[in-house]
Each structure stands twice: as C-alpha cells, then as structure tokens.
Residue frames as a rotation matrix with the C-alpha (Angstrom) as fourth column:
TYR 1
0.182 -0.854 -0.487 102.76
0.277 -0.431 0.859 119.10
-0.943 -0.291 0.159 75.43
LYS 2
0.966 0.026 0.256 103.94
0.255 -0.228 -0.940 121.15
0.034 0.973 -0.227 72.47
LEU 3
0.218 -0.969 -0.114 107.57
0.407 -0.016 0.913 121.20
-0.887 -0.245 0.391 71.48
GLU 4
0.931 0.050 0.363 109.10
0.358 -0.333 -0.872 123.48
0.077 0.942 -0.328 68.81
PHE 5
0.345 -0.861 -0.374 112.69
0.064 -0.376 0.925 124.20
-0.937 -0.342 -0.075 67.95
GLU 6
0.828 -0.152 -0.539 114.85
-0.556 -0.343 -0.757 125.26
-0.070 0.927 -0.368 65.05
VAL 7
0.475 -0.742 0.474 117.57
0.446 0.667 0.597 123.13
-0.759 -0.072 0.647 63.52
THR 8
0.939 -0.276 -0.205 120.27
-0.333 -0.589 -0.736 125.03
0.082 0.759 -0.645 61.57
SER 9
0.569 -0.803 0.176 123.67
0.693 0.584 0.424 123.87
-0.443 -0.119 0.888 60.47
LEU 10
0.944 -0.310 -0.113 126.48
-0.328 -0.840 -0.432 126.37
0.039 0.444 -0.895 59.85
ILE 11
0.443 -0.895 -0.051 130.10
0.866 0.442 -0.235 125.90
0.233 0.060 0.971 58.90
VAL 12
0.978 -0.152 -0.145 132.22
-0.082 -0.911 0.405 128.49
-0.194 -0.384 -0.903 60.75
ASN 13
0.446 -0.877 0.180 135.64
0.554 0.113 -0.825 129.45
0.703 0.468 0.536 59.41
THR 14
0.928 -0.081 -0.363 137.68
0.299 -0.418 0.858 130.41
-0.221 -0.905 -0.364 62.50
SER 15
-0.019 -0.993 0.113 140.91
0.951 0.017 0.308 131.09
-0.308 0.114 0.944 60.61
SER 16
-0.528 -0.136 0.838 139.73
0.516 -0.836 0.189 134.53
0.674 0.532 0.512 59.47
GLU 17
-0.529 0.359 -0.769 138.55
0.632 -0.439 -0.639 137.51
-0.567 -0.824 0.005 61.50
PRO 18
-0.192 0.622 0.759 135.56
-0.890 0.215 -0.401 138.04
-0.412 -0.753 0.513 61.76
TYR 19
-0.653 -0.018 0.757 134.47
0.015 0.999 0.036 134.46
-0.757 0.035 -0.652 61.55
GLU 20
-0.563 0.472 -0.679 132.81
-0.820 -0.215 0.530 133.57
0.104 0.855 0.508 58.32
THR 21
-0.390 0.527 0.755 129.69
-0.178 0.761 -0.623 131.30
-0.903 -0.378 -0.203 58.38
THR 22
-0.702 0.220 -0.677 128.32
-0.670 0.116 0.733 129.30
0.240 0.969 0.066 55.55
ALA 23
0.218 0.866 0.449 125.01
-0.895 0.361 -0.262 127.45
-0.389 -0.345 0.854 55.62
ALA 24
-0.860 -0.496 -0.123 125.28
-0.509 0.813 0.283 123.70
-0.041 0.306 -0.951 55.34
ALA 25
-0.122 0.832 -0.541 122.75
-0.484 0.426 0.764 121.09
0.867 0.355 0.350 54.36
THR 26
-0.599 0.029 0.800 121.03
-0.785 0.175 -0.594 119.70
-0.158 -0.984 -0.082 57.44
GLY 27
-0.431 0.465 -0.773 119.61
-0.100 0.827 0.554 116.25
0.897 0.316 -0.310 57.86
LEU 28
-0.530 0.317 0.786 117.06
-0.846 -0.134 -0.516 115.36
-0.058 -0.939 0.339 60.50
ILE 29
-0.636 0.285 -0.717 115.84
0.043 0.941 0.336 111.90
0.770 0.183 -0.611 61.40
LEU 30
-0.332 0.625 0.706 112.61
-0.928 -0.351 -0.125 111.80
0.170 -0.697 0.697 63.42
TYR 31
-0.807 0.168 -0.566 111.55
0.220 0.975 -0.024 108.86
0.548 -0.144 -0.824 65.48
GLU 32
-0.343 0.763 0.547 107.96
-0.740 -0.578 0.342 109.27
0.578 -0.288 0.764 66.50
GLY 33
0.549 0.790 -0.273 106.03
-0.418 0.542 0.729 107.58
0.724 -0.286 0.628 69.21
SER 34
-0.808 -0.569 0.155 106.68
-0.441 0.409 -0.799 105.91
0.391 -0.714 -0.581 72.47
GLN 35
-0.574 0.614 -0.542 104.56
0.582 0.771 0.258 103.46
0.576 -0.167 -0.800 74.36
GLY 36
-0.071 0.663 -0.745 101.55
0.955 -0.170 -0.242 105.30
-0.287 -0.729 -0.622 75.80
TRP 37
-0.266 -0.051 -0.963 102.15
0.016 -0.999 0.049 108.49
-0.964 -0.003 0.267 73.88
THR 38
0.476 0.416 0.775 100.67
0.826 0.090 -0.556 109.82
-0.301 0.905 -0.301 70.68
THR 39
-0.261 -0.617 -0.743 102.87
0.230 -0.787 0.573 112.25
-0.938 -0.022 0.347 68.69
SER 40
0.719 0.305 0.625 102.41
0.679 -0.114 -0.725 114.29
-0.150 0.945 -0.289 65.61
THR 41
-0.127 -0.854 -0.505 105.27
0.465 -0.501 0.730 116.16
-0.876 -0.143 0.461 63.99
ALA 42
0.910 0.311 0.275 105.70
0.392 -0.426 -0.815 118.79
-0.136 0.850 -0.509 61.33
LEU 43
-0.098 -0.993 -0.066 108.83
0.693 -0.116 0.711 119.86
-0.714 0.024 0.700 59.57
SER 44
0.854 0.390 0.345 108.99
0.518 -0.581 -0.627 123.15
-0.044 0.714 -0.698 57.66
VAL 45
-0.067 -0.884 0.463 111.55
0.806 -0.321 -0.498 125.60
0.589 0.339 0.734 56.30
LEU 46
-0.062 -0.067 -0.996 112.67
0.787 -0.617 -0.008 128.69
-0.614 -0.784 0.091 58.24
TYR 47
0.388 0.251 0.887 111.65
0.780 -0.603 -0.170 132.11
0.492 0.758 -0.429 56.97
GLU 48
-0.798 -0.597 0.078 113.15
0.491 -0.720 -0.490 135.48
0.349 -0.353 0.868 57.63
ASP 49
-0.653 0.539 -0.532 111.08
0.330 -0.430 -0.840 138.12
-0.682 -0.724 0.103 59.41
ASP 50
-0.646 0.419 -0.638 109.60
-0.705 -0.648 0.287 139.28
-0.294 0.636 0.714 56.11
GLY 51
0.102 0.765 0.636 107.87
-0.365 0.624 -0.691 135.90
-0.925 -0.162 0.343 55.69
VAL 52
0.881 0.212 -0.423 109.11
-0.454 0.132 -0.881 135.43
-0.131 0.968 0.213 52.14
THR 53
0.148 -0.948 -0.281 112.89
-0.809 0.047 -0.587 134.86
0.570 0.314 -0.760 52.27
ILE 54
0.928 0.114 -0.354 113.92
0.034 0.922 0.386 131.28
0.370 -0.370 0.852 53.18
ARG 55
0.279 -0.830 0.483 116.68
-0.960 -0.224 0.169 130.82
-0.033 -0.511 -0.859 55.73
PRO 56
-0.309 -0.454 -0.835 118.86
-0.416 0.855 -0.311 127.75
0.855 0.251 -0.453 55.96
GLY 57
-0.955 -0.084 0.286 117.60
-0.295 0.410 -0.863 125.16
-0.045 -0.908 -0.416 58.41
TYR 58
-0.443 0.828 -0.343 114.25
0.291 0.495 0.818 123.67
0.848 0.263 -0.461 59.52
LEU 59
-0.438 0.448 0.780 111.46
-0.876 -0.408 -0.258 124.39
0.202 -0.796 0.571 61.93
PHE 60
-0.713 0.129 -0.690 110.54
0.157 0.987 0.022 121.27
0.684 -0.093 -0.724 63.87
SER 61
-0.296 0.708 0.641 107.13
-0.918 -0.397 0.015 121.14
0.265 -0.584 0.768 65.61
MET 62
-0.691 0.123 -0.712 105.88
0.149 0.988 0.027 118.20
0.707 -0.088 -0.701 67.73
THR 63
-0.033 0.766 0.642 102.70
-0.908 -0.291 0.301 117.70
0.417 -0.573 0.706 69.64
ILE 64
-0.802 -0.285 -0.524 102.73
-0.056 0.910 -0.410 114.99
0.594 -0.300 -0.746 72.29
THR 65
-0.025 0.813 0.582 99.59
-0.961 -0.180 0.210 113.66
0.276 -0.554 0.785 73.93
ARG 66
-0.612 -0.100 0.784 98.70
-0.518 0.800 -0.302 110.58
-0.598 -0.591 -0.542 75.97
SER 67
-0.867 0.348 -0.357 97.14
-0.115 0.558 0.822 107.69
0.485 0.754 -0.443 74.11
THR 68
0.003 0.975 0.223 93.43
-0.726 -0.151 0.671 106.95
0.687 -0.164 0.708 74.78
ALA 69
0.421 0.105 -0.901 94.22
0.316 0.914 0.254 103.70
0.850 -0.392 0.352 76.59
VAL 70
-0.602 -0.719 -0.348 96.61
0.626 -0.154 -0.765 105.46
0.496 -0.678 0.542 78.99
LYS 71
-0.713 0.425 0.558 94.06
-0.528 -0.849 -0.028 108.24
0.461 -0.314 0.830 79.68
PHE 72
0.335 0.900 -0.280 91.37
-0.478 0.419 0.772 105.60
0.812 -0.125 0.571 80.36
PHE 73
0.165 -0.334 -0.928 93.60
0.660 0.737 -0.148 103.54
0.733 -0.588 0.342 82.72
SER 74
-0.851 -0.522 0.062 94.64
0.310 -0.593 -0.743 106.70
0.424 -0.613 0.666 84.64
LEU 75
-0.365 0.814 0.452 91.06
-0.743 -0.547 0.385 107.76
0.561 -0.196 0.805 85.00
PHE 76
0.452 0.488 -0.747 90.22
-0.020 0.842 0.539 104.22
0.892 -0.229 0.390 86.22
ILE 77
-0.335 -0.665 -0.667 92.96
0.713 0.283 -0.641 104.43
0.615 -0.691 0.380 88.87
VAL 78
-0.893 0.021 0.449 91.67
-0.215 -0.897 -0.386 107.83
0.395 -0.441 0.806 90.06
ILE 79
0.075 0.995 0.072 88.09
-0.721 0.004 0.693 106.52
0.689 -0.104 0.718 90.31
LEU 80
0.295 -0.079 -0.952 89.39
0.376 0.926 0.040 103.42
0.878 -0.370 0.303 92.15
MET 81
-0.746 -0.615 -0.255 91.25
0.496 -0.258 -0.829 105.54
0.444 -0.745 0.498 94.67
TRP 82
-0.562 0.653 0.508 88.01
-0.675 -0.717 0.175 107.63
0.478 -0.244 0.844 95.19
PHE 83
0.446 0.774 -0.448 86.03
-0.339 0.610 0.716 104.43
0.828 -0.168 0.535 95.94
ILE 84
-0.039 -0.533 -0.845 88.72
0.664 0.618 -0.421 103.11
0.747 -0.578 0.330 98.31
SER 85
-0.920 -0.379 0.100 89.02
0.186 -0.648 -0.739 106.36
0.345 -0.661 0.666 100.24
LEU 86
-0.285 0.880 0.380 85.22
-0.780 -0.444 0.442 106.92
0.557 -0.171 0.812 100.48
PHE 87
0.454 0.371 -0.810 84.80
0.085 0.887 0.454 103.29
0.887 -0.275 0.371 101.68
MET 88
-0.381 -0.669 -0.639 87.46
0.698 0.246 -0.673 103.80
0.607 -0.702 0.373 104.28
PHE 89
-0.870 0.083 0.486 85.83
-0.280 -0.894 -0.350 107.05
0.405 -0.440 0.801 105.49
VAL 90
0.144 0.989 -0.030 82.39
-0.711 0.125 0.692 105.43
0.689 -0.078 0.721 105.77
LEU 91
0.298 -0.123 -0.947 83.95
0.381 0.925 -0.001 102.45
0.875 -0.360 0.322 107.52
GLY 92
-0.785 -0.616 -0.067 85.68
0.359 -0.366 -0.859 104.79
0.504 -0.698 0.508 110.02
LEU 93
-0.563 0.641 0.521 82.37
-0.731 -0.680 0.048 106.57
0.385 -0.355 0.852 110.74
ASN 94
0.405 0.687 -0.603 80.65
-0.373 0.727 0.577 103.19
0.835 -0.008 0.551 111.06
PHE 95
-0.148 -0.592 -0.792 83.32
0.604 0.580 -0.547 102.05
0.783 -0.559 0.272 113.52
THR 96
-0.921 -0.297 0.252 82.89
0.036 -0.709 -0.704 105.19
0.388 -0.640 0.664 115.54
PHE 97
-0.533 0.774 0.342 79.14
-0.830 -0.556 -0.033 105.39
0.165 -0.301 0.939 115.77
THR 98
0.407 0.832 -0.378 77.74
-0.742 0.542 0.394 101.85
0.533 0.120 0.838 115.61
SER 99
-0.157 -0.462 -0.873 80.21
0.165 0.859 -0.484 99.52
0.974 -0.221 -0.059 117.38
SER 100
0.701 0.389 -0.598 79.94
0.582 0.173 0.795 98.73
0.412 -0.905 -0.104 121.05
SER 101
0.697 -0.451 0.558 81.63
-0.506 -0.860 -0.063 101.24
0.509 -0.238 -0.827 123.32
THR 102
0.548 -0.508 0.664 83.40
-0.597 0.319 0.737 98.47
-0.586 -0.800 -0.128 125.13
GLU 103
0.850 -0.217 0.479 84.60
0.432 0.808 -0.401 96.63
-0.300 0.549 0.780 122.04
VAL 104
0.318 -0.845 -0.430 88.32
-0.591 -0.532 0.607 97.12
-0.741 0.061 -0.668 121.27
SER 105
0.659 -0.135 0.740 89.27
0.576 0.723 -0.381 96.06
-0.483 0.678 0.554 117.77
TYR 106
-0.036 -0.808 -0.588 92.41
-0.103 -0.583 0.806 97.06
-0.994 0.090 -0.062 115.95
ASP 107
-0.158 -0.021 0.987 91.28
0.835 0.530 0.145 95.92
-0.526 0.848 -0.066 112.45
VAL 108
0.735 0.529 0.424 89.76
0.677 -0.611 -0.410 99.16
0.042 0.588 -0.807 111.26
PRO 109
0.782 -0.502 -0.369 92.59
-0.322 -0.833 0.451 101.44
-0.534 -0.234 -0.813 112.53
ALA 110
-0.185 -0.874 0.450 95.19
0.120 0.434 0.893 99.09
-0.975 0.219 0.025 110.93
LEU 111
0.097 0.274 0.957 93.31
0.965 0.209 -0.157 99.26
-0.243 0.939 -0.245 107.64
ALA 112
0.957 0.289 -0.024 93.09
0.279 -0.940 -0.194 103.08
-0.079 0.178 -0.981 107.78
ILE 113
0.432 -0.872 -0.230 96.81
-0.418 -0.420 0.806 103.46
-0.799 -0.252 -0.546 108.52
GLY 114
-0.217 -0.518 0.827 97.68
0.402 0.725 0.559 100.86
-0.890 0.454 0.050 105.91
LEU 115
0.456 0.473 0.754 95.66
0.884 -0.140 -0.447 102.61
-0.105 0.870 -0.482 103.20
LEU 116
0.907 -0.154 -0.392 97.27
-0.099 -0.983 0.156 105.90
-0.409 -0.103 -0.907 104.09
PHE 117
-0.058 -0.998 -0.028 100.62
-0.443 0.001 0.897 104.39
-0.895 0.065 -0.442 103.16
ALA 118
-0.281 0.028 0.959 99.23
0.581 0.801 0.147 102.40
-0.764 0.598 -0.241 100.22
LEU 119
0.723 0.674 -0.154 97.57
0.329 -0.532 -0.781 105.27
-0.608 0.513 -0.606 98.31
PRO 120
0.308 -0.597 -0.740 100.82
-0.715 -0.659 0.234 106.67
-0.628 0.457 -0.630 96.93
PHE 121
-0.716 -0.571 0.401 101.70
-0.196 0.716 0.670 103.27
-0.670 0.402 -0.624 95.54
VAL 122
0.038 0.797 0.603 98.24
0.725 0.393 -0.565 102.86
-0.687 0.459 -0.563 93.95
ARG 123
0.741 0.166 -0.651 98.78
-0.188 -0.879 -0.438 106.34
-0.645 0.447 -0.620 92.34
ASP 124
-0.122 -0.917 -0.380 102.13
-0.752 -0.165 0.638 105.29
-0.648 0.363 -0.669 90.99
VAL 125
-0.210 0.152 0.966 100.47
0.401 0.914 -0.057 102.39
-0.892 0.375 -0.253 89.07
GLN 126
0.826 0.505 -0.251 99.41
0.027 -0.480 -0.877 104.93
-0.564 0.717 -0.409 86.45
PRO 127
0.424 -0.682 0.596 101.68
0.896 0.413 -0.164 104.64
-0.134 0.603 0.786 83.42
ASP 128
-0.384 -0.777 0.500 104.48
0.799 -0.551 -0.243 107.24
0.464 0.306 0.832 83.21
VAL 129
0.725 0.686 -0.057 102.86
0.592 -0.579 0.560 109.30
0.351 -0.440 -0.827 85.92
PRO 130
-0.002 -0.758 0.652 104.81
0.019 -0.652 -0.758 112.44
1.000 0.011 0.016 86.87
VAL 131
-0.838 -0.366 -0.403 105.80
0.396 0.098 -0.913 113.27
0.374 -0.925 0.063 90.43
VAL 132
-0.050 0.863 -0.502 103.05
0.989 -0.027 -0.146 114.24
-0.140 -0.504 -0.852 92.92
GLY 133
-0.361 0.049 -0.931 101.53
0.160 -0.981 -0.113 117.59
-0.919 -0.190 0.346 92.07
ALA 134
-0.955 0.123 0.271 100.23
0.273 -0.006 0.962 116.89
0.120 0.992 -0.027 88.52
ALA 135
-0.641 0.760 0.109 96.78
-0.716 -0.642 0.274 118.15
0.278 0.098 0.956 87.59
ILE 136
0.022 0.667 -0.744 95.18
-0.139 0.739 0.659 114.76
0.990 0.089 0.110 88.10
ASP 137
-0.625 -0.360 -0.693 96.35
0.600 0.346 -0.721 114.82
0.499 -0.866 0.000 91.71
VAL 138
-0.921 0.349 0.173 94.21
-0.389 -0.830 -0.399 117.85
0.004 -0.435 0.900 92.46
PHE 139
-0.075 0.964 -0.256 91.06
-0.841 0.077 0.535 115.82
0.535 0.255 0.805 91.40
GLY 140
0.556 0.286 -0.780 92.04
-0.069 0.952 0.300 112.62
0.828 -0.112 0.549 93.12
PHE 141
0.017 -0.682 -0.731 95.11
0.566 0.610 -0.555 111.88
0.824 -0.405 0.396 95.15
PHE 142
-0.814 -0.370 0.448 95.16
-0.110 -0.659 -0.744 114.87
0.571 -0.655 0.495 97.48
TRP 143
-0.069 0.896 0.439 91.52
-0.922 -0.225 0.314 114.54
0.380 -0.383 0.842 98.42
ASN 144
0.550 0.229 -0.803 91.86
-0.122 0.974 0.193 110.77
0.826 -0.008 0.563 98.73
VAL 145
-0.420 -0.789 -0.449 94.70
0.482 0.225 -0.847 111.07
0.769 -0.572 0.285 101.17
ALA 146
-0.759 0.175 0.628 92.80
-0.505 -0.766 -0.397 113.70
0.412 -0.618 0.670 103.13
LEU 147
0.370 0.929 -0.014 89.73
-0.764 0.313 0.564 111.41
0.528 -0.198 0.826 103.46
VAL 148
0.453 -0.224 -0.863 91.78
0.321 0.944 -0.077 108.39
0.832 -0.242 0.499 104.54
ALA 149
-0.700 -0.712 0.058 93.86
0.249 -0.319 -0.914 110.54
0.669 -0.626 0.401 106.95
GLY 150
-0.397 0.642 0.656 90.58
-0.830 -0.556 0.042 111.95
0.392 -0.528 0.754 108.47
ALA 151
0.616 0.619 -0.487 89.23
-0.392 0.778 0.491 108.37
0.683 -0.111 0.722 108.79
ALA 152
-0.021 -0.734 -0.679 92.43
0.484 0.587 -0.649 107.28
0.875 -0.342 0.343 110.47
ILE 153
-0.840 -0.282 0.464 92.29
-0.192 -0.645 -0.739 110.15
0.508 -0.710 0.488 112.99
ILE 154
0.006 0.936 0.352 88.63
-0.902 -0.147 0.407 109.50
0.432 -0.320 0.843 113.77
VAL 155
0.628 0.192 -0.754 89.23
-0.090 0.980 0.175 105.77
0.773 -0.042 0.633 114.18
LEU 156
-0.347 -0.823 -0.451 92.31
0.483 0.256 -0.838 106.18
0.804 -0.508 0.309 116.35
ALA 157
-0.713 0.142 0.686 90.52
-0.556 -0.712 -0.430 108.73
0.427 -0.688 0.587 118.57
THR 158
0.438 0.895 -0.084 87.58
-0.734 0.410 0.542 106.31
0.519 -0.176 0.836 118.93
LEU 159
0.391 -0.339 -0.856 89.91
0.263 0.932 -0.249 103.47
0.882 -0.127 0.453 119.77
SER 160
-0.672 -0.712 0.205 91.77
0.104 -0.364 -0.925 105.60
0.733 -0.601 0.319 122.35
THR 161
-0.344 0.634 0.692 88.50
-0.886 -0.464 -0.015 106.46
0.312 -0.619 0.721 124.15
ARG 162
0.624 0.611 -0.487 87.39
-0.455 0.791 0.409 102.83
0.635 -0.033 0.772 124.11
VAL 163
-0.014 -0.742 -0.670 90.65
0.443 0.596 -0.669 101.63
0.896 -0.306 0.321 125.59
GLN 164
-0.801 -0.280 0.529 90.46
-0.251 -0.644 -0.722 104.37
0.543 -0.711 0.446 128.22
ARG 165
0.118 0.920 0.373 86.84
-0.935 -0.024 0.355 103.42
0.335 -0.390 0.857 129.10
MET 166
0.611 0.086 -0.787 87.82
-0.036 0.996 0.081 99.75
0.791 -0.021 0.612 129.27
ASN 167
-0.462 -0.847 -0.262 90.73
0.348 0.099 -0.932 100.49
0.816 -0.522 0.249 131.64
VAL 168
-0.620 0.304 0.723 88.46
-0.689 -0.652 -0.317 102.65
0.375 -0.694 0.614 133.87
LYS 169
0.490 0.856 -0.165 85.83
-0.708 0.502 0.498 99.83
0.509 -0.127 0.851 133.96
ARG 170
0.249 -0.477 -0.843 88.52
0.325 0.861 -0.391 97.25
0.912 -0.176 0.370 134.90
TYR 171
-0.784 -0.570 0.246 89.74
-0.003 -0.394 -0.919 99.52
0.621 -0.721 0.308 137.70
GLU 172
-0.282 0.741 0.610 86.20
-0.921 -0.386 0.043 100.06
0.267 -0.550 0.792 139.00
ASP 173
0.627 0.481 -0.613 85.49
-0.371 0.876 0.308 96.31
0.685 0.035 0.728 138.80
ALA 174
-0.158 -0.781 -0.604 88.71
0.406 0.507 -0.761 95.50
0.900 -0.365 0.237 140.66
GLU 175
-0.815 -0.128 0.564 87.84
-0.372 -0.631 -0.680 98.08
0.443 -0.765 0.467 143.34
ALA 176
0.172 0.961 0.216 84.35
-0.924 0.081 0.373 96.65
0.341 -0.264 0.902 143.72
ALA 177
0.559 0.001 -0.829 85.70
-0.003 1.000 -0.001 93.12
0.829 0.003 0.559 144.01
LEU 178
-0.562 -0.798 -0.219 88.24
0.307 0.044 -0.951 94.14
0.768 -0.601 0.220 146.61
GLU 179
-0.608 0.418 0.675 85.61
-0.734 -0.620 -0.277 95.97
0.303 -0.664 0.684 148.58
ALA 180
0.504 0.831 -0.237 83.25
-0.680 0.550 0.485 92.98
0.533 -0.083 0.842 148.40
LYS 181
0.191 -0.537 -0.822 86.09
0.348 0.820 -0.455 90.70
0.918 -0.199 0.343 149.62
HIS 182
-0.826 -0.480 0.294 86.93
-0.074 -0.425 -0.902 93.09
0.558 -0.767 0.316 152.45
ARG 183
-0.143 0.848 0.511 83.22
-0.946 -0.269 0.182 93.12
0.292 -0.457 0.840 153.55
VAL 184
0.633 0.404 -0.660 83.11
-0.270 0.915 0.301 89.29
0.725 -0.012 0.688 153.55
GLU 185
-0.227 -0.812 -0.537 86.29
0.434 0.409 -0.803 89.00
0.872 -0.415 0.259 155.69
VAL 186
-0.963 -0.154 0.222 85.16
-0.100 -0.562 -0.821 91.54
0.252 -0.813 0.526 158.27
LYS 187
-0.134 0.974 -0.183 81.85
0.206 0.208 0.956 90.02
0.969 0.091 -0.228 159.37
PRO 188
-0.307 0.056 0.950 80.39
-0.824 -0.515 -0.236 91.36
0.476 -0.855 0.204 162.57
VAL 189
-0.812 -0.068 -0.579 80.00
0.147 0.937 -0.316 88.78
0.565 -0.341 -0.752 165.29
C-alpha cells in the first residue's frame, strides 16, 4: 500500500472580508509500525508548481508492506488449505469408486460437509486478513471451496444411490421371503 498526503496549517482571519490566511508552523508526529506490518515513511517540504518555491506545510509519504513472517504464515495457510481440499477430493473419489456398492457409511460425507464449513475459518487464521475477495483468495480459497464442494456433491450422490440400492435389495429380499413362505404354506396334497 502507498499512502501520501499533504499537511498544511493555516490561520484564517474571519473578521475581515475576504478572509485572510497566514501560514502557521506545523508539527507532525509519526508513529511507525504495527504488528505484522513493515512501514517506511518520508517527510518533505511542499513546492509550488515551479518546483523551486517552497510552500508552507509538509508532504508525507508512507509505504506499508506485510512483514516477511506474516507473508510466510499466510502462504503456509494457503498451502495447507490446498492439501486439505485435494485430500478431500481424492477421498471423495476413492469413496465413490472403490467402496462396496452395498456399504453405507456417513463418515466421508460428514467430513466433506464439515470441511466445507471449516475452510472459511481456516482462511481467517491468517493475520489481519481482509474480507473474502483478496488476491490470495483467487489462488487458494475459491478453488479450495470449489474442490471440497465438488467432493461433497460426489460423495452425497454416491451415498444416495447406495441407500437407494440397499432399500431396493431389502424390498426384493422381503418379497422373496414372503413368496417362499407362501409356497411352504400351500403344499399340494
């Protein structure tokens, strides 16, 4: 971030028309730095448009950047979110393609939905992170949420079909048992 503004003090005499202004000495106290931020400031005099004549007041310039430790930690969080979301996506595909078609387990769908709600909180662990939509979200958070949401949809669809198959099988088994019982009861003499 780059911040620049002018500081000028004028004494205005409002008792006469037109108002008379007189330049006054201006003091400026600068407090640099905040946790997680690196700042550099410059204070210079103000010049007229000709570049030679000095005007009353000061020109204050400040450059604000994140400290190296904060940048490293934010990058670590983004990489961590990538690993978590890729793991969840691979786990969802594994659940879909390798598990038994009759097995009904709610562990993987619960993990996918839980991660979908947990990712924003993992993102907020970054120090002084702005609201969603920052540049770092384009590289991480948006894609991570998309991967986990895709995994959740795949896993829930798989679970739904497995439950449906299980119900159909139960119905067929119950019908077969009823038919077998009916055959046993009606023995020809």
